C-alpha positions in Angstrom: 1.9 20.7 -18.8 0.1 17.4 -16.7 3.3 15.6 -15.0 1.7 14.0 -11.6 1.8 10.3 -11.6 -2.2 10.9 -9.6 -2.6 13.1 -12.4 -2.3 10.0 -15.0 -3.8 7.5 -12.8 -6.7 9.6 -12.8 -6.6 9.7 -16.6 -6.8 6.5 -17.1 -9.4 5.5 -14.6 -11.4 8.1 -16.0 -11.0 7.2 -19.5 -11.4 3.5 -19.5 -13.0 2.9 -16.4 -16.1 2.5 -18.4 -14.9 0.1 -21.1 -16.7 -3.3 -21.8 -14.1 -4.5 -23.7 -12.4 -7.7 -22.1 -9.3 -7.7 -23.0 -6.6 -5.3 -21.8 -5.8 -2.3 -24.2 -2.2 -2.3 -25.4 0.2 -0.5 -23.3 2.0 1.2 -26.4 -1.5 2.7 -27.5 -2.0 3.6 -23.6 1.5 5.7 -23.5 0.9 7.4 -27.0 -2.5 8.4 -25.8 -1.2 9.6 -22.3 1.9 11.7 -24.3 -1.1 13.2 -26.5 -2.6 14.5 -23.5 0.4 16.0 -22.1 1.6 13.4 -19.8 5.4 13.0 -19.1 7.0 9.6 -20.2 8.3 9.6 -16.6 4.7 10.1 -15.1 3.4 7.3 -17.5 6.1 4.8 -16.5 5.3 5.6 -12.6 1.6 5.3 -12.9 2.0 2.0 -15.1 4.9 0.8 -12.4 1.6 1.9 -9.6 -0.8 -0.1 -11.5 1.1 -3.0 -11.3 2.1 -3.6 -8.5 -1.3 -3.1 -7.0 -2.4 -5.4 -9.4 0.0 -7.9 -8.1 -0.5 -7.4 -4.8 -0.3 -10.5 -2.3 -3.5 -11.8 -0.3 -6.1 -10.7 -1.9 -8.2 -13.2 -0.4 -7.6 -11.6 2.9 -8.4 -7.5 1.4 -12.0 -9.2 0.9 -12.6 -11.2 4.1 -10.8 -10.0 7.1 -12.4 -10.2 10.0 -12.6 -7.7 13.2 -11.8 -4.5 13.7 -8.4 -2.6 14.3 -7.0 0.5 15.1 -4.1 2.4 12.9 -1.7 4.1 13.9 0.0 6.4 11.8 4.2 6.8 11.0 5.1 10.1 10.8 5.5 9.7 7.1 2.1 8.7 6.4 0.8 11.5 8.6 3.0 14.2 6.2 1.4 12.4 3.1 -1.9 11.4 4.3 -3.6 14.7 5.8 -6.4 14.9 8.8 -9.4 14.8 6.1 -8.2 11.8 4.0 -7.1 9.8 7.5 -11.1 11.0 8.7 -12.2 9.6 5.2 -10.0 6.2 5.4 -11.7 5.8 8.8 -15.4 6.6 8.0 -14.7 3.9 5.1 -13.5 1.6 7.1 -16.4 2.1 10.1 -18.8 2.0 7.2 -17.3 -1.5 6.6 -16.3 0.0 3.0 -12.9 -0.7 3.9 -11.5 -3.9 6.0 -8.2 -3.6 7.8 -6.4 -5.5 5.1 -7.8 -2.9 2.5 -7.2 -0.6 4.4 -3.0 -1.3 4.2 -3.5 -1.8 0.8 -5.4 1.5 -0.1 -2.5 3.1 2.3 0.5 1.7 0.7 -0.9 2.5 -2.9 -1.2 6.2 -1.7 2.9 6.0 0.1 3.9 4.6 -3.5 2.7 7.9 -5.1 5.3 10.2 -6.2 4.2 13.3 -4.4 4.6 14.4 -0.9 0.9 14.7 -0.3 -2.5 14.1 -1.6 -5.5 16.1 -1.0 -8.8 14.4 -0.1 -9.7 14.4 -3.9 -6.7 12.5 -5.4 -7.1 10.0 -2.1 -10.7 9.4 -2.9 -9.8 8.2 -6.3 -6.6 6.5 -5.2 -9.0 4.3 -2.9 -11.3 4.2 -5.6 -8.9 2.4 -7.8 -8.1 0.1 -5.0 -11.9 -1.2 -4.8 -12.4 -1.6 -8.2 -9.2 -3.7 -8.6 -11.0 -6.3 -5.4 -13.3 -8.7 -6.6 -16.5 -7.3 -4.7 -19.5 -5.4 -4.1 -21.0 -3.3 -7.2 -23.0 -1.8 -5.1 -20.4 -0.4 -3.2 -18.3 0.2 -6.2 -20.8 2.7 -7.4 -21.4 4.6 -4.4 -17.9 5.3 -4.3 -18.0 6.0 -8.1 -20.8 8.7 -7.3 -18.7 10.5 -4.6 -15.6 10.9 -6.4 -17.5 12.0 -9.2 -19.1 14.4 -7.6 -22.5 13.4 -7.9 -24.8 13.3 -5.3 -23.4 11.1 -2.5 -24.8 9.3 0.5 -21.6 10.9 2.6 -23.0 13.3 5.1 -21.3 14.7 7.9 
């Protein structure tokens, strides 16, 4: 049975990212569908809280208009949750100007808010995609990252 918040978020995003509906889906209906899919009510509630916090994040303007570069030093708790691959991917996205310093911090904040001890690269890519889709911005970047996350041919080469 699926029980992690990351699993719920990934399921929600994958199931509803292509919806062209202008209105938000009914939360009760979504909860019912998630329970039917095998998710625990506690994980569902935490996932909705996570999404609400993402939606209510202050400083949207600086997330898309930051100027300049910065070097990020990680706290030991961040290093425990974000392995070397995740931190390297985060640096790649910032160097490629897909993430700005402020949006990088939002990604890290959302990862740290997950109810898990560590996150693998695949899950991390989903979190980045969810954060970027929540920000106004470049559709080409969103499409590129969506292809990367969904394992379609990508531009991410070593």
